DRENKOLTOR-690405 format. One record per residue (C-alpha): residue number from 1; x, y, z; residue in one letter. Coordinates in steps of 0.02 Angstrom, whole numbers, plus 50000, padded with zeros to 5 digits. Example, Ala and Ser with C-alpha at 12.3 -4.5 7.8 and 13.67 -1.06 7.14 Angstrom:
2
> nr / x / y / z / rest
> 1 / 50615 / 49775 / 50390 / A $
> 2 / 50684 / 49947 / 50357 / S $
This chain:
459
> nr / x / y / z / rest
> 1 / 57092 / 53583 / 53474 / X $
> 2 / 57091 / 53764 / 53528 / X $
> 3 / 57250 / 53826 / 53610 / X $
> 4 / 57305 / 53991 / 53680 / X $
> 5 / 57464 / 54082 / 53628 / X $
> 6 / 57566 / 53979 / 53752 / X $
> 7 / 57517 / 53819 / 53664 / X $
> 8 / 57407 / 53761 / 53809 / X $
> 9 / 57228 / 53699 / 53804 / X $
> 10 / 57103 / 53842 / 53790 / X $
> 11 / 56974 / 53808 / 53925 / X $
> 12 / 56855 / 53954 / 53892 / X $
> 13 / 56831 / 53940 / 53704 / X $
> 14 / 56797 / 53804 / 53578 / X $
> 15 / 56719 / 53631 / 53587 / X $
> 16 / 56715 / 53564 / 53765 / X $
> 17 / 56716 / 53378 / 53729 / X $
> 18 / 56871 / 53387 / 53621 / X $
> 19 / 56965 / 53509 / 53733 / X $
> 20 / 56922 / 53416 / 53893 / X $
> 21 / 56992 / 53255 / 53820 / X $
> 22 / 57146 / 53344 / 53754 / X $
> 23 / 57175 / 53412 / 53929 / X $
> 24 / 57129 / 53251 / 54021 / X $
> 25 / 57228 / 53121 / 53925 / X $
> 26 / 57400 / 53189 / 53979 / X $
> 27 / 57331 / 53208 / 54156 / X $
> 28 / 57277 / 53025 / 54155 / X $
> 29 / 57448 / 52970 / 54094 / X $
> 30 / 57532 / 53079 / 54225 / X $
> 31 / 57429 / 53003 / 54364 / X $
> 32 / 57464 / 52827 / 54302 / X $
> 33 / 57650 / 52862 / 54299 / X $
> 34 / 57642 / 52933 / 54475 / X $
> 35 / 57553 / 52776 / 54533 / X $
> 36 / 57683 / 52669 / 54446 / X $
> 37 / 57808 / 52729 / 54577 / X $
> 38 / 57718 / 52625 / 54707 / X $
> 39 / 57671 / 52487 / 54583 / X $
> 40 / 57852 / 52460 / 54536 / X $
> 41 / 57894 / 52451 / 54720 / X $
> 42 / 57762 / 52317 / 54748 / X $
> 43 / 57806 / 52215 / 54595 / X $
> 44 / 57993 / 52216 / 54628 / X $
> 45 / 57981 / 52175 / 54813 / X $
> 46 / 57844 / 52047 / 54778 / X $
> 47 / 57951 / 51953 / 54653 / X $
> 48 / 58117 / 51965 / 54743 / X $
> 49 / 58070 / 51983 / 54927 / X $
> 50 / 57904 / 51890 / 54951 / X $
> 51 / 57723 / 51923 / 55004 / X $
> 52 / 57771 / 51990 / 55175 / X $
> 53 / 57864 / 52133 / 55091 / X $
> 54 / 57712 / 52165 / 54980 / X $
> 55 / 57604 / 52174 / 55136 / X $
> 56 / 57729 / 52293 / 55217 / X $
> 57 / 57732 / 52413 / 55069 / X $
> 58 / 57545 / 52403 / 55039 / X $
> 59 / 57497 / 52430 / 55220 / X $
> 60 / 57582 / 52600 / 55222 / X $
> 61 / 57475 / 52683 / 55090 / X $
> 62 / 57330 / 52733 / 55202 / X $
> 63 / 57447 / 52807 / 55334 / X $
> 64 / 57551 / 52902 / 55206 / X $
> 65 / 57395 / 52977 / 55129 / X $
> 66 / 57328 / 53022 / 55300 / X $
> 67 / 57483 / 53125 / 55338 / X $
> 68 / 57512 / 53208 / 55168 / X $
> 69 / 57335 / 53244 / 55108 / X $
> 70 / 57315 / 53404 / 55208 / X $
> 71 / 57466 / 53481 / 55120 / X $
> 72 / 57421 / 53407 / 54951 / X $
> 73 / 57249 / 53487 / 54972 / X $
> 74 / 57328 / 53658 / 54974 / X $
> 75 / 57390 / 53625 / 54798 / X $
> 76 / 57206 / 53611 / 54749 / X $
> 77 / 57186 / 53789 / 54813 / X $
> 78 / 57335 / 53842 / 54709 / X $
> 79 / 57260 / 53768 / 54552 / X $
> 80 / 57085 / 53840 / 54576 / X $
> 81 / 57147 / 54016 / 54615 / X $
> 82 / 57271 / 54019 / 54471 / X $
> 83 / 57140 / 53954 / 54348 / X $
> 84 / 57009 / 54080 / 54406 / X $
> 85 / 57134 / 54223 / 54402 / X $
> 86 / 57187 / 54175 / 54226 / X $
> 87 / 57003 / 54179 / 54177 / X $
> 88 / 56985 / 54355 / 54246 / X $
> 89 / 57156 / 54403 / 54174 / X $
> 90 / 57218 / 54454 / 54347 / X $
> 91 / 57404 / 54424 / 54316 / X $
> 92 / 57460 / 54501 / 54480 / X $
> 93 / 57358 / 54377 / 54580 / X $
> 94 / 57430 / 54234 / 54477 / X $
> 95 / 57608 / 54290 / 54513 / X $
> 96 / 57570 / 54309 / 54697 / X $
> 97 / 57499 / 54133 / 54712 / X $
> 98 / 57641 / 54054 / 54612 / X $
> 99 / 57778 / 54136 / 54717 / X $
> 100 / 57689 / 54094 / 54880 / X $
> 101 / 57652 / 53913 / 54836 / X $
> 102 / 57834 / 53860 / 54817 / X $
> 103 / 57896 / 53905 / 54993 / X $
> 104 / 57734 / 53836 / 55065 / X $
> 105 / 57768 / 53671 / 54976 / X $
> 106 / 57948 / 53664 / 55034 / X $
> 107 / 57904 / 53706 / 55214 / X $
> 108 / 57763 / 53579 / 55214 / X $
> 109 / 57875 / 53445 / 55141 / X $
> 110 / 58007 / 53468 / 55275 / X $
> 111 / 57873 / 53465 / 55410 / X $
> 112 / 57799 / 53304 / 55338 / X $
> 113 / 57969 / 53221 / 55335 / X $
> 114 / 57995 / 53258 / 55519 / X $
> 115 / 57818 / 53208 / 55567 / X $
> 116 / 57831 / 53046 / 55470 / X $
> 117 / 57989 / 52994 / 55559 / X $
> 118 / 57904 / 53017 / 55728 / X $
> 119 / 57731 / 52943 / 55702 / X $
> 120 / 57768 / 52796 / 55587 / X $
> 121 / 57788 / 52655 / 55713 / X $
> 122 / 57650 / 52712 / 55834 / X $
> 123 / 57525 / 52725 / 55691 / X $
> 124 / 57571 / 52554 / 55623 / X $
> 125 / 57542 / 52479 / 55795 / X $
> 126 / 57377 / 52573 / 55812 / X $
> 127 / 57321 / 52492 / 55648 / X $
> 128 / 57354 / 52317 / 55717 / X $
> 129 / 57494 / 52286 / 55592 / X $
> 130 / 57554 / 52106 / 55619 / X $
> 131 / 57723 / 52077 / 55700 / X $
> 132 / 57790 / 51991 / 55545 / X $
> 133 / 57757 / 52148 / 55442 / X $
> 134 / 57777 / 52299 / 55555 / X $
> 135 / 57967 / 52316 / 55552 / X $
> 136 / 57975 / 52312 / 55362 / X $
> 137 / 57829 / 52434 / 55349 / X $
> 138 / 57912 / 52556 / 55470 / X $
> 139 / 58075 / 52556 / 55371 / X $
> 140 / 57983 / 52587 / 55208 / X $
> 141 / 57880 / 52731 / 55278 / X $
> 142 / 58024 / 52823 / 55361 / X $
> 143 / 58127 / 52825 / 55202 / X $
> 144 / 57974 / 52869 / 55097 / X $
> 145 / 57935 / 53020 / 55206 / X $
> 146 / 58110 / 53087 / 55178 / X $
> 147 / 58057 / 53119 / 54998 / X $
> 148 / 57909 / 53228 / 55048 / X $
> 149 / 57991 / 53397 / 55005 / X $
> 150 / 58016 / 53339 / 54826 / X $
> 151 / 57840 / 53265 / 54817 / X $
> 152 / 57754 / 53425 / 54874 / X $
> 153 / 57860 / 53538 / 54764 / X $
> 154 / 57814 / 53433 / 54613 / X $
> 155 / 57628 / 53431 / 54655 / X $
> 156 / 57618 / 53619 / 54685 / X $
> 157 / 57717 / 53659 / 54529 / X $
> 158 / 57613 / 53539 / 54425 / X $
> 159 / 57453 / 53619 / 54494 / X $
> 160 / 57509 / 53787 / 54423 / X $
> 161 / 57548 / 53712 / 54253 / X $
> 162 / 57382 / 53621 / 54244 / X $
> 163 / 57286 / 53776 / 54294 / X $
> 164 / 57369 / 53862 / 54146 / X $
> 165 / 57307 / 53724 / 54030 / X $
> 166 / 57472 / 53628 / 54021 / X $
> 167 / 57454 / 53444 / 54066 / X $
> 168 / 57592 / 53386 / 53951 / X $
> 169 / 57742 / 53457 / 54043 / X $
> 170 / 57702 / 53367 / 54208 / X $
> 171 / 57679 / 53207 / 54107 / X $
> 172 / 57849 / 53224 / 54025 / X $
> 173 / 57941 / 53255 / 54187 / X $
> 174 / 57852 / 53116 / 54281 / X $
> 175 / 57891 / 52995 / 54139 / X $
> 176 / 58076 / 53033 / 54158 / X $
> 177 / 58066 / 53016 / 54347 / X $
> 178 / 57972 / 52852 / 54324 / X $
> 179 / 58112 / 52779 / 54218 / X $
> 180 / 58236 / 52829 / 54353 / X $
> 181 / 58124 / 52749 / 54485 / X $
> 182 / 58121 / 52583 / 54392 / X $
> 183 / 58308 / 52582 / 54366 / X $
> 184 / 58344 / 52623 / 54549 / X $
> 185 / 58222 / 52489 / 54608 / X $
> 186 / 58314 / 52358 / 54508 / X $
> 187 / 58482 / 52417 / 54576 / X $
> 188 / 58432 / 52438 / 54758 / X $
> 189 / 58316 / 52288 / 54780 / X $
> 190 / 58388 / 52156 / 54662 / X $
> 191 / 58574 / 52192 / 54660 / X $
> 192 / 58602 / 52277 / 54828 / X $
> 193 / 58472 / 52169 / 54920 / X $
> 194 / 58399 / 52319 / 55012 / X $
> 195 / 58220 / 52247 / 55014 / X $
> 196 / 58084 / 52377 / 55054 / X $
> 197 / 58214 / 52508 / 55102 / X $
> 198 / 58280 / 52507 / 54925 / X $
> 199 / 58105 / 52526 / 54852 / X $
> 200 / 58069 / 52676 / 54964 / X $
> 201 / 58237 / 52756 / 54926 / X $
> 202 / 58208 / 52738 / 54739 / X $
> 203 / 58040 / 52826 / 54753 / X $
> 204 / 58108 / 52968 / 54859 / X $
> 205 / 58250 / 53003 / 54737 / X $
> 206 / 58129 / 52999 / 54589 / X $
> 207 / 58010 / 53120 / 54673 / X $
> 208 / 58152 / 53241 / 54705 / X $
> 209 / 58202 / 53233 / 54522 / X $
> 210 / 58024 / 53271 / 54464 / X $
> 211 / 58021 / 53422 / 54581 / X $
> 212 / 58183 / 53492 / 54510 / X $
> 213 / 58118 / 53472 / 54333 / X $
> 214 / 57949 / 53555 / 54364 / X $
> 215 / 58029 / 53702 / 54455 / X $
> 216 / 58149 / 53724 / 54311 / X $
> 217 / 58003 / 53727 / 54190 / X $
> 218 / 57915 / 53862 / 54291 / X $
> 219 / 58071 / 53972 / 54292 / X $
> 220 / 58079 / 53962 / 54101 / X $
> 221 / 57893 / 53989 / 54074 / X $
> 222 / 57823 / 54143 / 53986 / X $
> 223 / 57677 / 54242 / 54055 / X $
> 224 / 57609 / 54267 / 54232 / X $
> 225 / 57644 / 54087 / 54287 / X $
> 226 / 57832 / 54111 / 54268 / X $
> 227 / 57929 / 54078 / 54428 / X $
> 228 / 58064 / 54202 / 54480 / X $
> 229 / 58164 / 54119 / 54619 / X $
> 230 / 58224 / 54287 / 54687 / X $
> 231 / 58042 / 54341 / 54711 / X $
> 232 / 57989 / 54185 / 54807 / X $
> 233 / 57908 / 54227 / 54973 / X $
> 234 / 57750 / 54189 / 55071 / X $
> 235 / 57626 / 54331 / 55047 / X $
> 236 / 57491 / 54334 / 55180 / X $
> 237 / 57347 / 54376 / 55062 / X $
> 238 / 57396 / 54238 / 54941 / X $
> 239 / 57416 / 54112 / 55081 / X $
> 240 / 57244 / 54154 / 55150 / X $
> 241 / 57168 / 54126 / 54977 / X $
> 242 / 57258 / 53959 / 54961 / X $
> 243 / 57197 / 53906 / 55133 / X $
> 244 / 57018 / 53958 / 55096 / X $
> 245 / 57005 / 53839 / 54948 / X $
> 246 / 57141 / 53713 / 54987 / X $
> 247 / 57117 / 53684 / 55173 / X $
> 248 / 56942 / 53609 / 55155 / X $
> 249 / 57008 / 53501 / 55013 / X $
> 250 / 57154 / 53445 / 55120 / X $
> 251 / 57042 / 53409 / 55269 / X $
> 252 / 56928 / 53309 / 55156 / X $
> 253 / 57075 / 53206 / 55094 / X $
> 254 / 57136 / 53179 / 55271 / X $
> 255 / 56964 / 53124 / 55328 / X $
> 256 / 56956 / 53003 / 55182 / X $
> 257 / 57122 / 52935 / 55240 / X $
> 258 / 57060 / 52915 / 55418 / X $
> 259 / 56918 / 52806 / 55355 / X $
> 260 / 57042 / 52710 / 55247 / X $
> 261 / 57159 / 52689 / 55395 / X $
> 262 / 57015 / 52614 / 55493 / X $
> 263 / 56973 / 52501 / 55346 / X $
> 264 / 57157 / 52452 / 55330 / X $
> 265 / 57160 / 52415 / 55516 / X $
> 266 / 57008 / 52303 / 55493 / X $
> 267 / 57094 / 52214 / 55349 / X $
> 268 / 57251 / 52194 / 55455 / X $
> 269 / 57149 / 52100 / 55585 / X $
> 270 / 57124 / 51960 / 55458 / X $
> 271 / 57312 / 51930 / 55445 / X $
> 272 / 57455 / 51954 / 55324 / X $
> 273 / 57374 / 51853 / 55184 / X $
> 274 / 57223 / 51970 / 55179 / X $
> 275 / 57341 / 52118 / 55191 / X $
> 276 / 57444 / 52060 / 55043 / X $
> 277 / 57292 / 52029 / 54933 / X $
> 278 / 57214 / 52194 / 54985 / X $
> 279 / 57374 / 52289 / 54948 / X $
> 280 / 57396 / 52215 / 54774 / X $
> 281 / 57212 / 52241 / 54730 / X $
> 282 / 57214 / 52420 / 54792 / X $
> 283 / 57366 / 52456 / 54686 / X $
> 284 / 57281 / 52388 / 54530 / X $
> 285 / 57125 / 52487 / 54569 / X $
> 286 / 57234 / 52640 / 54589 / X $
> 287 / 57263 / 52645 / 54401 / X $
> 288 / 57076 / 52664 / 54377 / X $
> 289 / 57047 / 52793 / 54513 / X $
> 290 / 57194 / 52897 / 54455 / X $
> 291 / 57124 / 52896 / 54279 / X $
> 292 / 56955 / 52953 / 54343 / X $
> 293 / 57036 / 53083 / 54454 / X $
> 294 / 57103 / 53167 / 54297 / X $
> 295 / 56922 / 53214 / 54257 / X $
> 296 / 56910 / 53290 / 54431 / X $
> 297 / 57056 / 53404 / 54383 / X $
> 298 / 56975 / 53442 / 54215 / X $
> 299 / 56807 / 53482 / 54293 / X $
> 300 / 56887 / 53592 / 54425 / X $
> 301 / 57004 / 53692 / 54311 / X $
> 302 / 56884 / 53709 / 54164 / X $
> 303 / 56747 / 53767 / 54283 / X $
> 304 / 56865 / 53889 / 54372 / X $
> 305 / 56927 / 53971 / 54213 / X $
> 306 / 56753 / 53987 / 54138 / X $
> 307 / 56684 / 54052 / 54303 / X $
> 308 / 56824 / 54180 / 54310 / X $
> 309 / 56792 / 54229 / 54129 / X $
> 310 / 56606 / 54256 / 54163 / X $
> 311 / 56552 / 54109 / 54054 / X $
> 312 / 56441 / 54021 / 54180 / X $
> 313 / 56330 / 53951 / 54042 / X $
> 314 / 56472 / 53831 / 53998 / X $
> 315 / 56482 / 53757 / 54174 / X $
> 316 / 56332 / 53636 / 54160 / X $
> 317 / 56402 / 53575 / 53994 / X $
> 318 / 56574 / 53548 / 54075 / X $
> 319 / 56491 / 53452 / 54217 / X $
> 320 / 56388 / 53339 / 54104 / X $
> 321 / 56536 / 53303 / 53991 / X $
> 322 / 56651 / 53259 / 54135 / X $
> 323 / 56520 / 53153 / 54224 / X $
> 324 / 56484 / 53051 / 54068 / X $
> 325 / 56667 / 53026 / 54026 / X $
> 326 / 56721 / 52982 / 54202 / X $
> 327 / 56585 / 52850 / 54220 / X $
> 328 / 56630 / 52770 / 54054 / X $
> 329 / 56816 / 52770 / 54096 / X $
> 330 / 56781 / 52694 / 54267 / X $
> 331 / 56677 / 52552 / 54198 / X $
> 332 / 56779 / 52520 / 54040 / X $
> 333 / 56935 / 52503 / 54147 / X $
> 334 / 56857 / 52423 / 54302 / X $
> 335 / 56764 / 52278 / 54222 / X $
> 336 / 56911 / 52209 / 54119 / X $
> 337 / 57026 / 52232 / 54269 / X $
> 338 / 56912 / 52123 / 54374 / X $
> 339 / 56894 / 51992 / 54237 / X $
> 340 / 57084 / 51977 / 54228 / X $
> 341 / 57107 / 51993 / 54417 / X $
> 342 / 57193 / 51827 / 54447 / X $
> 343 / 57325 / 51858 / 54314 / X $
> 344 / 57352 / 52040 / 54364 / X $
> 345 / 57367 / 52000 / 54548 / X $
> 346 / 57491 / 51864 / 54503 / X $
> 347 / 57609 / 52000 / 54443 / X $
> 348 / 57622 / 52063 / 54622 / X $
> 349 / 57600 / 51902 / 54721 / X $
> 350 / 57698 / 51747 / 54669 / X $
> 351 / 57697 / 51642 / 54827 / X $
> 352 / 57520 / 51644 / 54897 / X $
> 353 / 57362 / 51588 / 54802 / X $
> 354 / 57261 / 51631 / 54958 / X $
> 355 / 57320 / 51811 / 54949 / X $
> 356 / 57266 / 51819 / 54766 / X $
> 357 / 57093 / 51756 / 54815 / X $
> 358 / 57082 / 51892 / 54948 / X $
> 359 / 57127 / 52022 / 54818 / X $
> 360 / 56994 / 51958 / 54696 / X $
> 361 / 56864 / 51973 / 54833 / X $
> 362 / 56904 / 52157 / 54858 / X $
> 363 / 56901 / 52192 / 54671 / X $
> 364 / 56728 / 52114 / 54652 / X $
> 365 / 56658 / 52252 / 54762 / X $
> 366 / 56764 / 52395 / 54697 / X $
> 367 / 56815 / 52373 / 54515 / X $
> 368 / 56644 / 52327 / 54448 / X $
> 369 / 56566 / 52488 / 54516 / X $
> 370 / 56711 / 52609 / 54503 / X $
> 371 / 56616 / 52727 / 54387 / X $
> 372 / 56512 / 52778 / 54538 / X $
> 373 / 56669 / 52837 / 54626 / X $
> 374 / 56712 / 52946 / 54477 / X $
> 375 / 56543 / 53032 / 54481 / X $
> 376 / 56565 / 53098 / 54657 / X $
> 377 / 56744 / 53149 / 54617 / X $
> 378 / 56692 / 53255 / 54467 / X $
> 379 / 56547 / 53331 / 54564 / X $
> 380 / 56673 / 53387 / 54696 / X $
> 381 / 56786 / 53462 / 54563 / X $
> 382 / 56647 / 53567 / 54486 / X $
> 383 / 56599 / 53638 / 54656 / X $
> 384 / 56779 / 53683 / 54694 / X $
> 385 / 56795 / 53766 / 54524 / X $
> 386 / 56647 / 53874 / 54571 / X $
> 387 / 56740 / 53927 / 54728 / X $
> 388 / 56631 / 53820 / 54843 / X $
> 389 / 56761 / 53717 / 54934 / X $
> 390 / 56680 / 53697 / 55105 / X $
> 391 / 56515 / 53619 / 55047 / X $
> 392 / 56593 / 53470 / 54955 / X $
> 393 / 56709 / 53443 / 55102 / X $
> 394 / 56566 / 53432 / 55227 / X $
> 395 / 56463 / 53321 / 55112 / X $
> 396 / 56607 / 53206 / 55069 / X $
> 397 / 56663 / 53189 / 55250 / X $
> 398 / 56488 / 53136 / 55297 / X $
> 399 / 56451 / 53028 / 55145 / X $
> 400 / 56620 / 52942 / 55135 / X $
> 401 / 56707 / 52951 / 55304 / X $
> 402 / 56569 / 52957 / 55433 / X $
> 403 / 56464 / 52829 / 55341 / X $
> 404 / 56609 / 52706 / 55327 / X $
> 405 / 56663 / 52729 / 55508 / X $
> 406 / 56485 / 52704 / 55572 / X $
> 407 / 56468 / 52548 / 55463 / X $
> 408 / 56631 / 52474 / 55527 / X $
> 409 / 56590 / 52504 / 55710 / X $
> 410 / 56410 / 52443 / 55698 / X $
> 411 / 56359 / 52322 / 55560 / X $
> 412 / 56535 / 52256 / 55531 / X $
> 413 / 56550 / 52211 / 55715 / X $
> 414 / 56401 / 52092 / 55706 / X $
> 415 / 56479 / 51916 / 55706 / X $
> 416 / 56392 / 51852 / 55550 / X $
> 417 / 56438 / 52013 / 55456 / X $
> 418 / 56618 / 52019 / 55518 / X $
> 419 / 56701 / 51972 / 55354 / X $
> 420 / 56794 / 52056 / 55212 / X $
> 421 / 56640 / 52061 / 55100 / X $
> 422 / 56544 / 52169 / 55223 / X $
> 423 / 56697 / 52279 / 55242 / X $
> 424 / 56721 / 52311 / 55056 / X $
> 425 / 56536 / 52344 / 55020 / X $
> 426 / 56555 / 52511 / 55110 / X $
> 427 / 56648 / 52579 / 54957 / X $
> 428 / 56505 / 52579 / 54828 / X $
> 429 / 56373 / 52623 / 54957 / X $
> 430 / 56470 / 52778 / 55012 / X $
> 431 / 56501 / 52833 / 54831 / X $
> 432 / 56314 / 52831 / 54792 / X $
> 433 / 56267 / 52925 / 54950 / X $
> 434 / 56399 / 53059 / 54922 / X $
> 435 / 56356 / 53091 / 54740 / X $
> 436 / 56172 / 53116 / 54780 / X $
> 437 / 56214 / 53245 / 54913 / X $
> 438 / 56343 / 53334 / 54803 / X $
> 439 / 56215 / 53348 / 54664 / X $
> 440 / 56101 / 53445 / 54781 / X $
> 441 / 56245 / 53560 / 54830 / X $
> 442 / 56286 / 53595 / 54647 / X $
> 443 / 56110 / 53650 / 54606 / X $
> 444 / 56112 / 53776 / 54746 / X $
> 445 / 56289 / 53840 / 54713 / X $
> 446 / 56264 / 53861 / 54525 / X $
> 447 / 56095 / 53945 / 54546 / X $
> 448 / 56167 / 54071 / 54670 / X $
> 449 / 56314 / 54115 / 54559 / X $
> 450 / 56206 / 54132 / 54405 / X $
> 451 / 56087 / 54246 / 54499 / X $
> 452 / 56232 / 54353 / 54560 / X $
> 453 / 56305 / 54367 / 54386 / X $
> 454 / 56138 / 54424 / 54316 / X $
> 455 / 56120 / 54554 / 54453 / X $
> 456 / 56294 / 54621 / 54413 / X $
> 457 / 56243 / 54638 / 54230 / X $
> 458 / 56084 / 54727 / 54281 / X $
> 459 / 55969 / 54594 / 54209 / X $
């Protein structure tokens, strides 16, 4: 594989297929490890605390994502700007973004911790969380939110490293934090009998450790991405650039979460058994979506660096490569996961066959067609890499969020369609609609940038 002098993946030269996979594999493993934080929580509390605790932990995911996605979206802006600036060899811009991103992450993390402590219980009640689950869910969320400063610092720091072609360092640090998370879960939940509180505390401590490690790596890094703690400050110009790219991405993520909160609320109305099965199935599916999301990162950063370097002719090749690979990964992981659904769900749920059946029902609509979800995710990444962040946000909000919300408040409310099958079918339908619309946006965006580049060259 081609590498630059820092030993990172070279995104603007060499064979795309090989380099994209070399970049993506560590990103996939990093995402899986990050998801294992929550998976370990579910498995441990499921085996030692029961299905109600599984429902409590699982029911918090949509709310947590709703609150944090806006700030996580800004890290997308950090990655795109750093990657583009590296392509244009604008080292001063890279330094400015790096040293602005860290205080933004810390400030956002503290704000999220405070917000989470206030809104947790009201949101759980708004989502019709059953009385036998709500107290456990509230405890888990409040402790989890206390780890938000560490979570954001890790994500922003990792975004800088990935934009520089380094997906291995975030993987290494998250692996270490994952081991700590498992050990703490065993101590807090099994030996100290802390139930969901122990699971949340283990995750928060692990996230803080990963943040310390990634910040340390940035301070030791060579080149423009090196972090000098004495130079850390929020620069207005850098913040505006981050907001321009990252805010639409964050709003998109938040809107996704709103639709998922509404879906979770609909699931909650079917009781704790449906909640438990849904939570376990969603966690299993998460391993697939996080693997596909790595191609979103690859598409975004490869596109951004090549766009910055003036190599627009490589962008369609990057897009085709990532689309093909993400679809194959989605299907090759999704189909076997569904076929082994009863055994896999049994890892999480040990006391409720009905909950396992509910989980299998969800997976029949999601896992078998997960490649479609990957297509729209990669299409979004390419557009963001081209600097077009607003268009994919608008399209995705309409195709994913608005479509699902309309479906739930219209068709799903019809008595004969008021069942979990008609709720879960909104997932594949919204993926198809969104990808078709994003494909139209890409054609326009790429054509405009190619025309501009030719005009600048006097062609």
